[in-house]
Residue frames relative to the residue before (quaternion, step in Angstrom):
aa qw qx qy qz dx dy dz
X 1.0000 0.0000 0.0000 0.0000 0.00 0.00 0.00
X 0.3596 -0.7396 0.5308 0.2048 3.57 -0.88 0.95
X 0.2945 -0.7535 0.5614 0.1740 3.56 -0.98 0.87
X 0.4630 -0.6535 0.5242 0.2894 3.54 -1.08 0.79
X 0.6683 -0.5271 0.3443 0.3963 3.59 -1.17 0.53
X 0.6486 0.5064 -0.3455 0.4512 3.67 0.88 -0.78
X 0.6426 0.5174 -0.3332 0.4564 3.61 1.05 -0.75
X 0.6257 0.5352 -0.3371 0.4566 3.56 1.01 -0.80
X 0.6516 0.5110 -0.3136 0.4647 3.58 0.96 -0.88
X 0.6396 0.5273 -0.3256 0.4549 3.60 1.01 -0.80
X 0.6648 0.4944 -0.3073 0.4681 3.59 0.89 -0.90
X 0.6425 0.5219 -0.3253 0.4571 3.59 1.00 -0.81
X 0.6507 0.5157 -0.3116 0.4621 3.60 0.99 -0.84
X 0.6500 0.5092 -0.3159 0.4674 3.58 1.01 -0.84
X 0.6418 0.5264 -0.3255 0.4528 3.59 0.96 -0.85
X 0.6540 0.5079 -0.3084 0.4681 3.57 0.99 -0.85
X 0.6414 0.5273 -0.3265 0.4516 3.60 0.96 -0.84
X 0.6551 0.5016 -0.3149 0.4691 3.59 0.95 -0.87
X 0.6430 0.5296 -0.3235 0.4488 3.59 0.98 -0.82
X 0.6630 0.5042 -0.3019 0.4638 3.58 0.96 -0.89
X 0.6382 0.5213 -0.3245 0.4643 3.57 1.00 -0.81
X 0.6565 0.5128 -0.3121 0.4568 3.57 0.96 -0.86
X 0.6481 0.5210 -0.3144 0.4579 3.56 1.02 -0.86
X 0.6618 0.4997 -0.3106 0.4646 3.60 0.95 -0.88
X 0.6292 0.5357 -0.3348 0.4528 3.58 1.04 -0.77
X 0.6390 0.5147 -0.3296 0.4670 3.58 1.01 -0.81
X 0.6373 0.5311 -0.3332 0.4481 3.58 0.98 -0.80
X 0.6506 0.5127 -0.3187 0.4608 3.56 0.99 -0.81
X 0.6754 0.4909 -0.2994 0.4617 3.58 1.02 -0.84
X 0.7365 0.4590 -0.2447 0.4325 3.56 0.93 -0.91
X 0.5723 0.5804 -0.4006 0.4186 3.62 1.12 -0.46
X 0.3773 -0.7517 0.4835 0.2424 3.61 -0.50 1.10
X 0.4144 -0.7046 0.5176 0.2526 3.54 -0.89 0.91
X 0.5801 -0.5642 0.4374 0.3922 3.60 -1.08 0.58
X 0.6170 -0.5841 0.3745 0.3712 3.56 -1.11 0.69
X 0.7884 0.0740 -0.0490 0.6088 3.55 1.13 -0.53
X 0.4207 -0.7153 0.4917 0.2638 3.57 -0.70 1.04
X 0.4569 -0.6920 0.4773 0.2909 3.61 -0.81 0.94
X 0.2626 -0.7619 0.5755 0.1390 3.52 -1.11 0.72
X 0.4478 -0.6468 0.5368 0.3048 3.55 -1.14 0.59
X 0.6874 -0.4641 0.3424 0.4413 3.54 -1.27 0.11
X 0.6802 0.4491 -0.2890 0.5021 3.58 1.23 -0.37
X 0.5870 -0.6240 0.3526 0.3764 3.58 1.28 0.15
X 0.4963 0.6527 -0.4319 0.3757 3.60 1.25 0.22
X 0.5060 -0.6507 0.4712 0.3139 3.60 -0.94 0.87
X 0.5644 -0.6108 0.4389 0.3403 3.57 -1.09 0.76
X 0.5990 0.5811 -0.3584 0.4185 3.59 1.13 -0.59
X 0.6857 0.4902 -0.2813 0.4588 3.58 1.19 -0.48
X 0.4852 0.6756 -0.4347 0.3453 3.60 1.25 0.01
X 0.2728 -0.7822 0.5377 0.1571 3.60 -0.73 1.01
X 0.7578 0.4552 -0.2639 0.3858 3.53 -1.35 -0.16
X 0.8375 -0.2240 0.1581 0.4726 3.53 -1.32 -0.46
X 0.6609 0.5043 -0.3263 0.4500 3.60 0.88 -0.85
X 0.6565 0.5127 -0.3131 0.4563 3.58 0.95 -0.84
X 0.6467 0.5138 -0.3121 0.4694 3.58 0.99 -0.84
X 0.6414 0.5181 -0.3146 0.4703 3.56 1.00 -0.86
X 0.6882 0.4945 -0.2902 0.4445 3.59 0.83 -0.99
X 0.6196 0.5368 -0.3446 0.4573 3.58 1.08 -0.67
X 0.6715 0.4754 -0.2938 0.4867 3.59 0.92 -0.88
X 0.6291 0.5417 -0.3324 0.4475 3.57 1.05 -0.78
X 0.6361 0.5366 -0.3269 0.4479 3.60 1.01 -0.82
X 0.6465 0.5044 -0.3156 0.4774 3.60 0.99 -0.82
X 0.6553 0.5136 -0.3074 0.4607 3.58 0.94 -0.91
X 0.6475 0.5175 -0.3152 0.4622 3.57 0.92 -0.91
X 0.6487 0.5373 -0.3216 0.4325 3.57 0.90 -0.92
X 0.6808 0.4843 -0.2940 0.4642 3.57 0.94 -0.85
X 0.6249 0.5270 -0.3421 0.4634 3.59 1.00 -0.76
X 0.6864 0.4843 -0.2911 0.4578 3.58 0.85 -0.96
X 0.6397 0.5201 -0.3295 0.4602 3.60 0.93 -0.84
X 0.6738 0.4930 -0.2957 0.4641 3.57 0.92 -0.90
X 0.6449 0.5217 -0.3163 0.4602 3.58 0.96 -0.87
X 0.6650 0.4932 -0.3007 0.4733 3.57 1.04 -0.73
X 0.6860 0.5107 -0.2846 0.4331 3.59 1.02 -0.79
X 0.6450 0.5173 -0.3321 0.4540 3.61 1.08 -0.62
X 0.4739 -0.6843 0.4697 0.2941 3.63 -0.77 0.97
X 0.6115 -0.5915 0.3917 0.3504 3.55 -1.10 0.76
X 0.6828 0.5018 -0.3059 0.4341 3.59 0.98 -0.76
X 0.6368 0.5036 -0.3326 0.4798 3.59 1.29 -0.02
X 0.4604 0.7217 -0.4334 0.2818 3.60 1.24 -0.15
X 0.7019 0.4311 -0.2786 0.4939 3.61 1.13 -0.46
X 0.4345 0.7011 -0.4594 0.3296 3.60 1.28 0.09
X 0.0203 0.7674 -0.6406 0.0198 3.55 -1.11 0.79
X 0.5453 -0.6584 0.4041 0.3254 3.62 -0.99 0.72
X 0.7919 -0.0399 0.0428 0.6078 3.59 1.18 -0.49
X 0.6339 -0.5230 0.4061 0.3996 3.53 -1.25 0.40
X 0.7977 0.2843 -0.2200 0.4841 3.58 -0.97 0.87
X 0.6298 0.4825 -0.3323 0.5101 3.59 1.32 0.04
X 0.5951 -0.5928 0.3944 0.3726 3.59 -1.01 0.72
X 0.4103 -0.6818 0.5524 0.2483 3.54 -1.13 0.76
X 0.7175 -0.4077 0.3221 0.4639 3.57 -1.32 0.03
X 0.6881 0.4724 -0.2951 0.4651 3.59 0.80 -0.96
X 0.6619 0.5228 -0.3123 0.4370 3.58 0.97 -0.80
X 0.6170 0.5228 -0.3555 0.4686 3.60 1.06 -0.61
X 0.6583 0.5046 -0.3161 0.4606 3.59 0.87 -0.91
X 0.7006 0.4547 -0.2783 0.4743 3.59 0.93 -0.84
X 0.5813 0.5595 -0.3732 0.4580 3.59 1.15 -0.53
X 0.6462 0.5003 -0.3087 0.4867 3.59 0.98 -0.85
X 0.6457 0.5204 -0.3167 0.4604 3.58 0.96 -0.86
X 0.6429 0.5268 -0.3203 0.4545 3.58 0.96 -0.88
X 0.6460 0.5100 -0.3219 0.4680 3.58 0.98 -0.81
X 0.6535 0.5228 -0.3163 0.4468 3.59 0.96 -0.83
X 0.6653 0.4722 -0.2960 0.4968 3.57 1.09 -0.68
X 0.7457 0.4684 -0.2199 0.4198 3.57 0.94 -0.94
X 0.6674 0.5582 -0.3168 0.3777 3.61 0.87 -0.91
X 0.6118 0.5539 -0.3830 0.4151 3.66 0.99 -0.52
X 0.4277 0.6692 -0.4796 0.3730 3.62 1.24 -0.04
X 0.6160 0.5667 -0.3398 0.4289 3.58 1.12 -0.70
X 0.6957 0.4216 -0.2600 0.5203 3.58 1.25 -0.41
X 0.5858 -0.5946 0.3619 0.4152 3.57 1.30 0.12
X 0.5648 0.5721 -0.3881 0.4506 3.58 1.27 0.32
X 0.3040 -0.7821 0.5221 0.1527 3.56 -0.61 1.14
X 0.5336 -0.6202 0.4603 0.3446 3.61 -1.12 0.57
X 0.6922 -0.4533 0.3320 0.4531 3.61 -1.22 0.16
X 0.6303 -0.5424 0.3955 0.3900 3.56 -1.16 0.58
X 0.8027 0.2857 -0.2257 0.4723 3.54 -1.00 0.91
X 0.5127 0.6510 -0.4263 0.3629 3.59 1.24 -0.16
X 0.0044 0.7642 -0.6448 0.0164 3.56 -1.02 0.91
X 0.4010 -0.7497 0.4727 0.2317 3.56 -0.61 1.11
X 0.6236 0.5381 -0.3447 0.4504 3.58 1.07 -0.71
X 0.8474 0.1433 -0.1248 0.4958 3.56 -0.79 1.03
X 0.4202 0.7300 -0.4643 0.2740 3.58 1.25 -0.05
X 0.6648 0.5326 -0.3166 0.4173 3.59 0.98 -0.79
X 0.7154 0.3918 -0.2464 0.5233 3.58 1.27 -0.25
X 0.4084 0.7705 -0.4238 0.2450 3.58 1.29 0.15
X 0.7994 -0.0425 0.0276 0.5987 3.63 1.16 -0.44
X 0.2139 -0.7396 0.6156 0.1684 3.54 -1.31 0.35
X 0.4171 0.7193 -0.4559 0.3175 3.58 1.29 0.18
X 0.4720 -0.7189 0.4348 0.2671 3.58 -0.57 1.17
X 0.6887 0.4882 -0.3011 0.4436 3.60 0.74 -0.99
X 0.6530 0.5085 -0.3130 0.4658 3.59 0.97 -0.85
X 0.6636 0.5114 -0.3100 0.4495 3.57 0.96 -0.85
X 0.6379 0.5127 -0.3328 0.4686 3.60 0.97 -0.79
X 0.6649 0.4891 -0.3085 0.4727 3.59 0.94 -0.84
X 0.6311 0.5307 -0.3300 0.4596 3.58 1.05 -0.76
X 0.6084 0.5412 -0.3414 0.4695 3.59 1.03 -0.77
X 0.6774 0.4929 -0.2886 0.4635 3.57 0.84 -1.00
X 0.6692 0.5009 -0.3030 0.4577 3.59 0.91 -0.93
X 0.6625 0.5128 -0.3171 0.4445 3.59 0.96 -0.83
X 0.6578 0.4844 -0.3173 0.4816 3.59 0.98 -0.75
X 0.6136 0.5365 -0.3474 0.4637 3.59 1.08 -0.67
X 0.6414 0.5250 -0.3179 0.4604 3.58 1.01 -0.83
X 0.6816 0.4824 -0.2831 0.4717 3.57 0.87 -0.97
X 0.6544 0.5197 -0.3139 0.4507 3.56 0.93 -0.90
X 0.6641 0.5071 -0.3114 0.4526 3.57 0.96 -0.86
X 0.6167 0.5589 -0.3440 0.4348 3.58 1.04 -0.78
X 0.7116 0.4281 -0.2547 0.4955 3.58 0.97 -0.84
X 0.6015 0.5671 -0.3490 0.4414 3.57 1.10 -0.69
X 0.7257 0.4347 -0.2367 0.4779 3.58 0.97 -0.87
X 0.5380 0.6338 -0.3999 0.3859 3.58 1.26 -0.18
X 0.4032 -0.6999 0.5209 0.2761 3.63 -0.85 0.82
X 0.6310 -0.5479 0.3886 0.3880 3.58 -1.14 0.61
X 0.6383 0.5646 -0.3261 0.4092 3.57 1.02 -0.79
X 0.6474 0.5458 -0.3211 0.4241 3.61 1.20 -0.43
X 0.4789 0.7142 -0.4247 0.2832 3.60 1.20 -0.42
X 0.7483 0.3735 -0.2115 0.5058 3.60 1.01 -0.78
X 0.3045 0.7584 -0.5188 0.2510 3.60 1.18 0.37
X 0.3522 -0.7583 0.5038 0.2171 3.63 -0.67 1.02
X 0.0888 0.7721 -0.6284 0.0323 3.55 -1.24 0.51
X 0.5011 -0.6089 0.5121 0.3404 3.54 -1.30 0.37
X 0.0076 -0.8178 0.5710 -0.0717 3.55 -0.76 1.08
X 0.8272 -0.1745 0.0614 0.5306 3.57 -0.40 1.30
X 0.7562 -0.4234 0.2024 0.4559 3.54 0.85 1.02
X 0.7032 0.3771 -0.2602 0.5437 3.58 1.26 0.21
X 0.5359 -0.5995 0.4797 0.3513 3.55 -1.32 0.19
X 0.0790 0.7838 -0.6114 0.0741 3.56 -0.96 0.89
X 0.3670 -0.6881 0.5694 0.2601 3.55 -1.32 -0.35
X 0.6904 -0.4154 0.3521 0.4762 3.57 -1.28 0.02
X 0.6129 0.5538 -0.3430 0.4473 3.58 1.04 -0.78
X 0.6365 0.5270 -0.3214 0.4624 3.58 1.03 -0.79
X 0.6278 0.5175 -0.3299 0.4788 3.58 1.08 -0.70
X 0.5683 0.5740 -0.3780 0.4525 3.61 1.09 -0.65
X 0.6645 0.5078 -0.3028 0.4570 3.57 0.88 -1.00
X 0.6522 0.5187 -0.3161 0.4535 3.57 0.94 -0.90
X 0.6461 0.5355 -0.3259 0.4354 3.59 0.89 -0.93
X 0.6789 0.4751 -0.2942 0.4762 3.59 0.89 -0.91
X 0.6557 0.5080 -0.3167 0.4601 3.60 0.96 -0.83
X 0.6464 0.5217 -0.3138 0.4600 3.57 0.97 -0.87
X 0.6768 0.4881 -0.2943 0.4660 3.58 0.89 -0.92
X 0.6525 0.5216 -0.3165 0.4495 3.58 0.97 -0.87
X 0.6112 0.5563 -0.3470 0.4434 3.59 1.03 -0.78
X 0.7452 0.4023 -0.2262 0.4813 3.56 0.84 -0.98
X 0.5518 0.5573 -0.4082 0.4672 3.59 1.19 -0.29
X 0.6447 0.5081 -0.3144 0.4768 3.58 0.97 -0.85
X 0.6272 0.5291 -0.3258 0.4696 3.56 1.02 -0.83
X 0.6804 0.4955 -0.2855 0.4583 3.59 0.91 -0.93
X 0.6062 0.5386 -0.3501 0.4689 3.59 1.09 -0.66
X 0.6537 0.5023 -0.3094 0.4740 3.59 0.96 -0.88
X 0.6279 0.5272 -0.3294 0.4684 3.59 1.01 -0.80
X 0.6651 0.5146 -0.3060 0.4462 3.57 0.89 -0.97
X 0.6913 0.4744 -0.2855 0.4643 3.58 0.82 -0.98
X 0.5999 0.5535 -0.3574 0.4538 3.61 1.11 -0.58
X 0.7328 0.3637 -0.2090 0.5358 3.56 1.24 -0.46
X 0.6224 -0.6067 0.3217 0.3755 3.56 1.21 0.53
X 0.5367 0.6089 -0.4101 0.4159 3.60 1.23 0.36
X 0.2513 -0.7598 0.5849 0.1321 3.56 -0.75 1.10
X 0.4923 -0.6436 0.4813 0.3342 3.64 -0.79 0.90
X 0.5267 -0.6883 0.3917 0.3088 3.63 -0.65 1.07
X 0.6871 0.4986 -0.3023 0.4334 3.60 0.95 -0.78
X 0.7204 0.4046 -0.2586 0.5004 3.60 1.21 -0.28
X 0.4054 0.7494 -0.4546 0.2595 3.58 1.28 -0.03
X 0.6127 0.5719 -0.3583 0.4113 3.61 1.10 -0.61
X 0.6780 0.4821 -0.2954 0.4698 3.59 1.21 -0.41
X 0.5170 0.6460 -0.4200 0.3729 3.59 1.29 -0.10
X 0.5414 -0.6124 0.4499 0.3598 3.60 -1.03 0.64
X 0.5344 -0.6371 0.4513 0.3237 3.56 -1.04 0.79
X 0.3731 -0.7185 0.5392 0.2318 3.56 -0.94 0.89
X 0.5165 -0.6432 0.4505 0.3415 3.62 -0.95 0.76
X 0.4974 -0.6501 0.4825 0.3117 3.57 -1.03 0.74
X 0.5095 -0.6567 0.4568 0.3170 3.62 -0.97 0.82
């Protein structure tokens, strides 16, 4: 039976939708869960938070998982690699993201850990193990700040880069900022022959020696 052009387009759209759903499901399964689920001040798991905060925390967990997987996959001797002079190195990108995670919750009234200084933080170490732990700690700090935030605070207004915004608007910025540097880190990794672990299943099989 011959299909009309509109039917072909419909089947193609459905196939694409199923593929995207499958890919997102794999990302959810592969993103490593934090060693301990954060609790709200009332003792409720962060996974049980509904609404905007819950949606943000879910996306944040996926982003964190990919950053940590990538940081673990890149060899330690490549952490000082940079694509050009004056551009952030691999270690500096990971620490820049960590610094933002520690610093941005100030907008919600949550202070960073004692002794934290954002200036120069991205150059504070090149040690792989320390950087991976710092990434994890920074995401835990950010996650806890949002987990402890009441739903009523999400629409709290604030001045943001010369414009009016809300805590919800800062959520969007945090995810966009992290995604930008995750893409940068993926490009850095592939430039050094490292395949992002979550996408390795899509790589063509190498011939056996």
